[in-house]
N, C-alpha and C positions, 0 to 999 in steps of 0.2 A: 658675751653672754650676760655679764653683770649689768651692762647698760640696758639691755632689753628688759631685765627683771625690774630695774629701777624705773624705767619708763612705763612699764605695765602697772606699777604701783602708784604712779603719780601722773594723772592725766594732764595736769597743767604743764609739767615738765615735758611730757611727750608732745603737746601742742607747741610749746616754745621751741623744742628741738626741730620739729617739722618746719616751722616758720623761718627759723634762722637758716636752716639748710636751703630752703627755697629761695631766700633772699641771696644767699651766697651763690646759688646757681644763676640767678638773674644777673648778679654782679660779674661773674666770670664768663658767662656766655652772652653778655650784652643783650639781655631780654627786657629792656626797660618798658616795653609795651605791656608787660605783665604786671607792672607796679600797681595800677588801680585795683586789679583783682586780688593781688596779694594784700593790699591795704584792707580791702573789704573782708577777706578771710581772717585777718588778724583782729579786726574790729569785732568780728563775731565771737571771738574767744575772750575770756576775762583774764587778760594778761596786762596788768597796769604798766609794767616796764616797757613792753612793746608799744603800748598806746602812747606813751610819752615819746618814744622814738618816731612813731608815725606822725605825731603832731609836728615834730621837727621837719620831717620829710614834706609834709603838706604845706608848710610855710613857703616853700619854693619848689613846688611839685614839678614845674616845667624844667627847671635846671637839673633836678635829681633824675628825672626821666631821661633827659639828654645825656647826663653823665653815665647812666646805666645802658645807654643805647649806642652812642656815637663812639667811633674808634679813637678819637683824639684824646690825649692825656697831657697833663702838665707835669708829669712825674720828673722829667729831665730838669725843668726849671726848679721844681721843689728840691731836687737833689742838690743843685747849685746853691740854693738859699740855705739849706741845712749845712752844707760844707762851709759857707761863709760864717754862719752863726757859730759853728764849732770853732773856727779860727778866732773869732771875736771873743768867745768865752775863754779860750786858752790864753789870750792876751789881756784879760780883764785887768784894768787898772794900770797897765804898763805904758800905754802911749795913745795917741790920738788917731785920727782918721788916716793920716799919711802912712803910718806904719801898717795899719790894717790893710790899706790899699796895696802896699808893696807885698805884704804877706799873701794876700789873695792872688795876686798876679804870679808870685813865685810858686805857690802851691798848685795852681791850676795848670 
């Protein structure tokens, strides 16, 4: 109930909330084809922080649209990269590549 009263009192925050939720829906439901319409709707509102976000999206619009549409993901690879980085941080300053290599093989 408090959220509704806050949003009713601040039209900019209400617009921001709608746009963020709409983008989240595109993301979770793989609706990348809606991205150009979403960008146009955000541009129509005076929300500088989202305009900066949109500028970043538009720099590589085809890739962003594909990422919001296609079912493939690099999350498994990213998980392995993050695991290796964590092992490397834990060993900081202790040894070189050979020990890191053995630690990654033993941890995986």
